[in-house]
C-alpha positions as a printed NumPy array, in Angstrom:
array([[  0.443, -20.505,   7.505],
       [  1.629, -16.833,   8.697],
       [ -0.245, -14.377,   6.977],
       [  0.73 , -11.779,   4.477],
       [ -0.773,  -8.804,   6.224],
       [ -2.882,  -8.946,   9.679],
       [ -4.836,  -6.18 ,  11.154],
       [ -6.13 ,  -7.092,  14.421],
       [ -8.903,  -5.445,  16.419],
       [ -8.021,  -2.24 ,  14.81 ],
       [ -9.868,   1.071,  16.095],
       [ -9.573,   4.633,  14.399],
       [-10.685,   7.238,  16.546],
       [-10.447,  10.539,  14.882],
       [-10.775,  14.006,  17.088],
       [-11.662,  17.603,  16.254],
       [ -8.809,  20.197,  16.175],
       [-11.646,  22.695,  17.079],
       [-13.412,  20.863,  19.5  ],
       [-11.232,  18.183,  21.328],
       [-14.459,  16.612,  22.93 ],
       [-15.947,  16.109,  19.394],
       [-14.661,  12.325,  18.603],
       [-15.501,  10.4  ,  15.379],
       [-14.658,   6.632,  15.379],
       [-14.338,   5.543,  12.089],
       [-13.513,   1.938,  12.483],
       [-13.848,  -0.212,  15.526],
       [-12.428,  -3.518,  16.252],
       [-11.934,  -4.083,  12.985],
       [ -9.835,  -7.336,  12.19 ],
       [ -8.926,  -8.041,   8.408],
       [ -6.389, -11.062,   7.187],
       [ -4.714, -11.537,   3.671],
       [ -3.153, -14.795,   3.351],
       [  0.025, -15.131,   1.064],
       [ -1.381, -15.009,  -2.923],
       [ -4.702, -14.327,  -1.813],
       [ -6.698, -11.244,  -3.517],
       [ -9.276,  -9.815,  -0.9  ],
       [-11.862,  -7.424,  -1.741],
       [-13.834,  -5.051,   1.057],
       [-16.648,  -3.608,   0.209],
       [-19.325,  -1.424,   2.324],
       [-21.226,   1.77 ,   1.728],
       [-19.915,   5.122,   1.055],
       [-17.945,   6.869,   3.569],
       [-17.663,   3.369,   5.963],
       [-13.878,   3.644,   6.317],
       [-12.861,   1.183,   3.449],
       [-10.097,   3.471,   2.767],
       [ -9.012,   4.446,   6.385],
       [ -8.455,   0.729,   6.671],
       [ -6.153,   0.944,   3.721],
       [ -4.275,   3.611,   5.314],
       [ -3.765,   1.541,   8.243],
       [ -2.745,  -1.32 ,   6.2  ],
       [ -0.043,   1.06 ,   4.393],
       [  1.325,   2.546,   7.624],
       [  0.051,   6.071,   6.527],
       [ -2.368,   5.935,   9.547],
       [ -1.403,   4.941,  13.047],
       [ -4.625,   3.377,  14.623],
       [ -5.626,   4.594,  17.973],
       [ -5.755,   0.631,  19.13 ],
       [ -5.228,  -2.817,  17.583],
       [ -2.006,  -4.195,  15.678],
       [ -0.696,  -4.386,  11.974],
       [  1.54 ,  -7.524,  11.167],
       [  3.13 ,  -7.928,   7.954],
       [  4.48 , -11.348,   7.304],
       [  4.023, -12.247,  10.958],
       [  6.441,  -8.979,  11.76 ],
       [  4.782,  -5.912,  13.56 ],
       [  4.486,  -2.695,  11.567],
       [  6.269,   0.124,  12.601],
       [  6.178,   3.264,   9.979],
       [  5.218,   2.889,   6.489],
       [  4.824,  -0.728,   4.987],
       [  7.76 ,  -0.976,   2.512],
       [  6.549,  -4.479,   1.611],
       [  3.453,  -2.964,  -0.112],
       [  2.293,  -1.387,  -3.118],
       [ -0.464,   1.436,  -3.207],
       [ -2.663,   1.867,  -6.1  ],
       [ -4.663,   5.106,  -5.189],
       [ -8.097,   5.949,  -6.484],
       [ -6.931,   9.017,  -8.085],
       [ -3.921,  10.173, -10.528],
       [ -0.954,   9.364,  -9.105],
       [  1.385,  10.151, -12.426],
       [  3.611,  12.747, -12.633],
       [  2.677,  15.045, -15.579],
       [  6.091,  16.148, -16.096],
       [  7.641,  12.684, -16.397],
       [  7.005,  10.553, -19.704],
       [  5.029,   7.317, -19.37 ],
       [  8.988,   5.388, -18.925],
       [ 10.001,   7.954, -16.028],
       [  7.092,   7.482, -14.007],
       [  7.183,   3.809, -14.125],
       [ 10.572,   3.631, -13.063],
       [ 10.681,   6.181, -10.717],
       [ 10.404,   4.151,  -7.611],
       [ 13.683,   2.281,  -9.   ],
       [ 15.709,   5.665,  -9.185],
       [ 14.73 ,   6.336,  -5.547],
       [ 16.153,   2.921,  -4.847],
       [ 19.508,   3.703,  -6.453],
       [ 19.119,   1.349,  -9.277],
       [ 21.182,   2.639, -12.477],
       [ 19.593,   4.347, -15.154],
       [ 19.736,   1.925, -17.779],
       [ 18.505,  -0.982, -15.689],
       [ 15.731,   0.808, -14.525],
       [ 15.055,   2.176, -18.374],
       [ 15.405,  -1.745, -19.427],
       [ 12.923,  -2.872, -16.395],
       [ 10.429,  -0.26 , -17.26 ],
       [  9.997,  -0.927, -20.905],
       [  9.818,  -4.666, -19.756],
       [  6.824,  -3.454, -17.873],
       [  5.234,  -1.169, -20.206],
       [  5.185,  -4.183, -22.746],
       [  3.568,  -6.278, -20.259],
       [  0.586,  -3.966, -20.076],
       [  0.397,  -3.662, -23.056],
       [  1.684,   0.052, -23.903],
       [  5.387,  -0.94 , -25.913],
       [  6.345,   1.768, -27.48 ],
       [  4.218,   4.33 , -25.427],
       [  7.291,   4.872, -23.156],
       [  7.898,   8.52 , -24.454],
       [  4.075,   9.79 , -24.121],
       [  3.522,  12.205, -21.464],
       [  0.439,  11.207, -19.205],
       [ -1.955,  13.887, -20.728],
       [ -0.924,  11.988, -23.962],
       [ -2.639,   8.971, -22.684],
       [ -6.246,   7.761, -22.117],
       [ -7.63 ,   7.197, -18.672],
       [ -7.177,   3.235, -19.366],
       [ -3.452,   3.52 , -20.252],
       [ -2.534,   5.674, -17.408],
       [ -3.773,   3.424, -14.931],
       [ -1.749,   0.643, -16.906],
       [  1.314,   3.134, -16.291],
       [ -0.162,   2.99 , -12.418],
       [  0.235,  -0.712, -12.706],
       [  3.218,  -1.143, -14.037],
       [  4.499,   1.939, -11.773],
       [  3.719,  -0.177,  -8.828],
       [  4.531,  -3.946, -10.281],
       [  7.941,  -3.01 , -11.004],
       [  8.875,  -2.733,  -7.496],
       [  8.227,  -6.086,  -6.78 ],
       [  5.942,  -5.88 ,  -3.437],
       [  4.503,  -8.626,  -1.64 ],
       [  1.291,  -6.707,  -0.892],
       [ -0.712,  -4.792,  -3.111],
       [ -3.059,  -2.32 ,  -1.653],
       [ -5.849,  -1.165,  -4.087],
       [ -8.313,   1.739,  -3.568],
       [-11.192,   1.974,  -5.841],
       [ -8.385,   2.001,  -8.593],
       [-10.717,   1.848, -11.752],
       [-13.845,   3.856, -10.443],
       [-13.025,   6.505, -12.627],
       [-13.14 ,   4.891, -16.078],
       [-15.93 ,   3.989, -18.083],
       [-17.313,   0.271, -17.967],
       [-15.636,  -1.32 , -20.932],
       [-12.097,   0.11 , -20.25 ],
       [-12.748,  -0.8  , -16.398],
       [-13.536,  -4.359, -17.513],
       [-10.577,  -4.441, -19.425],
       [ -8.458,  -3.022, -16.808],
       [ -9.736,  -5.584, -14.495],
       [ -8.899,  -8.537, -16.631],
       [ -5.5  ,  -7.217, -16.73 ],
       [ -4.829,  -6.98 , -13.252],
       [ -5.933, -10.261, -12.806],
       [ -3.483, -11.774, -15.639],
       [ -0.732,  -9.599, -13.627],
       [ -1.811, -10.971, -10.375],
       [ -2.119, -14.534, -12.037],
       [  1.427, -14.196, -13.119],
       [  3.032, -12.912,  -9.691],
       [  0.287, -14.054,  -6.975],
       [  0.959, -11.182,  -4.732],
       [ -1.456, -10.731,  -1.849],
       [ -4.33 ,  -8.293,  -2.328],
       [ -6.371,  -6.089,  -0.103],
       [ -8.896,  -4.053,  -2.79 ],
       [-11.136,  -1.635,  -1.867],
       [-14.478,  -1.102,  -3.996],
       [-17.666,   0.226,  -3.572],
       [-19.029,  -2.016,  -6.875],
       [-20.062,  -5.544,  -5.535],
       [-19.977,  -7.149,  -8.944],
       [-16.57 ,  -5.841,  -9.382],
       [-15.462,  -7.67 ,  -5.918],
       [-17.107, -10.853,  -6.901],
       [-15.481, -10.766, -10.364],
       [-11.985, -10.149,  -8.742],
       [-11.608, -12.031,  -5.517],
       [-10.816, -14.947,  -3.515],
       [-13.051, -13.619,  -0.582],
       [-15.166, -10.413,  -0.1  ],
       [-15.111,  -8.93 ,   3.442],
       [-18.517,  -6.691,   3.839],
       [-18.172,  -3.748,   6.324],
       [-20.71 ,  -2.058,   8.235],
       [-21.917,   1.601,   7.427],
       [-19.996,   3.96 ,   9.687],
       [-19.299,   5.231,  12.171],
       [-17.827,   2.446,  14.678],
       [-17.733,   0.169,  11.179],
       [-16.649,  -3.646,  11.363],
       [-17.274,  -6.655,   9.087],
       [-20.427,  -8.277,   8.89 ],
       [-19.833, -10.657,   6.401],
       [-17.267, -12.981,   4.733],
       [-17.499, -14.781,   1.762],
       [-15.557, -17.39 ,  -0.091],
       [-15.433, -16.831,  -3.789],
       [-15.543, -20.161,  -5.12 ],
       [-15.535, -18.998,  -9.046],
       [-13.365, -21.164, -11.241],
       [-10.269, -19.039, -12.096],
       [ -8.729, -17.656, -14.746],
       [-11.852, -15.602, -14.984],
       [-12.908, -13.019, -17.802],
       [-14.767, -10.452, -15.912],
       [-17.316,  -9.594, -18.511],
       [-18.002, -13.252, -18.487],
       [-18.073, -14.55 , -15.135],
       [-21.02 , -11.898, -14.241],
       [-23.177, -14.054, -16.585],
       [-22.804, -17.322, -14.591],
       [-25.724, -18.784, -12.188],
       [-22.832, -18.861,  -9.368],
       [-22.221, -15.202,  -9.817],
       [-25.858, -14.214,  -9.699],
       [-26.147, -16.45 ,  -6.426],
       [-23.015, -15.103,  -4.481],
       [-24.335, -11.446,  -5.649],
       [-27.492, -11.85 ,  -4.251],
       [-26.306, -13.514,  -0.845],
       [-23.83 , -10.778,  -0.611],
       [-26.2  ,  -8.15 ,  -1.287],
       [-28.418,  -9.086,   1.226],
       [-26.229,  -8.451,   4.041],
       [-25.014,  -5.421,   2.134],
       [-28.538,  -3.671,   1.467],
       [-29.076,  -2.673,   5.09 ],
       [-25.886,  -0.723,   5.329],
       [-26.094,   0.816,   2.01 ],
       [-29.569,   2.466,   2.891],
       [-27.945,   3.293,   6.344],
       [-24.886,   5.027,   4.839],
       [-26.67 ,   7.011,   2.509],
       [-29.622,   8.25 ,   5.145],
       [-26.281,   9.306,   7.188],
       [-24.844,  11.316,   4.358],
       [-28.485,  13.62 ,   3.67 ],
       [-28.211,  14.477,   7.248]])
């Protein structure tokens, strides 16, 4: 089958504006593939280039070498088949929750009445029925993330690119949002590339975990199939023996790279 997303032999080298002889290669010969309907998590040390890889997949960054294909077609420009959920807040503070959810539909020329109907349906699906007139500052962190999920899913992207979307939330809210995401994903079966530094989160959510090395010259050093039954409750699945086995196995691969990344950050 043709994969939904294929990043092949991606290298990203950045050149200093002040001194063009100074170069930093964030990624080197990195390949990442996501099948149709597959949930892939990418883990690695802080600063290893995970977000760079996601920006390449989104078409926001042109790699120095390598290719990106979406459903078998070469990617040129922005990846319009993908929805991107950022780590930081991306809601417009002057727009209500409903208006934030439907902003993408409005840009696409959907009539206001139809957009509002679809927006209210998505707010209901993410547990925010009745909150459409609230502004972001009137919502909790978890509620704002639900609005962001609705904002992304309403556009029906084939691929979801998620850059540590729940990292700023407290543990309890984070687990609620992870379960919310899994429920939406199970219904829609989008292809997902989810970036996280949290190995437990990666195992609890995904079908496959890809481990990246410490930078510079980041590249995959391990790939693990997560053979845990679905549907899953992320808080309960963490207590199973198979989860603990997978965690120990993947952490064995990650540990040395995390230590390398920590040492490099201290320099």
